[in-house]
N, C-alpha and C positions, 0 to 999 in steps of 0.2 A: 226573587218574587215570583209570582206564578199568574197564569193567564185565568186559571179556574180551578177551583178545589171543590172535590165532591164528597159529601158526608153521607152516611148511612142512616143516621138518626136525627131527630129534631133538636135534641139537646147539644148534639155536637154542632149543628148549625147555628142555633142560637148562641152558644159560647163563642164561635169564631166571629160571628156578627157583633157580639159585644166587644170583643177583643180588638177587632180591626173594622171599625165601622166606616171608615174610608174605602175599605174593599169588599163591602158586602154585597155589591152586585156580581162580585166574582165567586160566590158560593152556591152550589146546587145541592138539592136533596136528591140523591139516587132513587129512593123509592117512587118519586113522582114520575120516573121514565118507565115505570112498569105497565105494560100494556094490559096485565091482568089485574090491576089494582082493584077493580070493580068486584072481583072475585075473592078478595082477601076477606076473612072473616070479622076480625075485629078492627076497632078504630086504630089501635097502635099499629097494626100491621099495614095499614094504609100509608102511613107516614114514616115507618122505621123498619129497618132489616133486624130482626132479633138475632142477638149474638148467641151463637150456639155453643160458647164456652162451658165446658162441664157437662154437656149433654151427650148423647149417643151418636153414633155414626149416622143414623137416620136424619136427625136433626141437622148435622152437617150437611148433609146431601141437599136438605130441603133448603137450607140457607145458601148453599151454593148456587141451585137453581133459580132462587129468587134473584140473587145477585146478577146470575147471568141473563135472566130475564129483562131486567133493568137496564143492563148495560146495552142490550140489543134494542131496546126502546130508545136509549140515549143515542146510540150510533145511527140508528134510522132518522131519528129527527135531526142529528147533525148532517147527515148525508142529504136529506131533503132539503136543507137550507142551502147547501153548497149546489145542488142542481138548479135553484130558482135564481 
């Protein structure tokens, strides 16, 4: 079993909630922790991390930076909860 499972897309999140409804409170959507969410251009990017599969190196780097930003936001939120 797991304490928490983090998804990168809303479709993944919904699939897991449907498969494991008894654990739905243990699933998180990583893009929600991105402090730069307001600056994301389109609606899809607000709630999903675009898969760079088949794209060029620049797209992989953009994806990596997005994931990094989300993880920093997640860790900041977790650390602020442990300080209180």
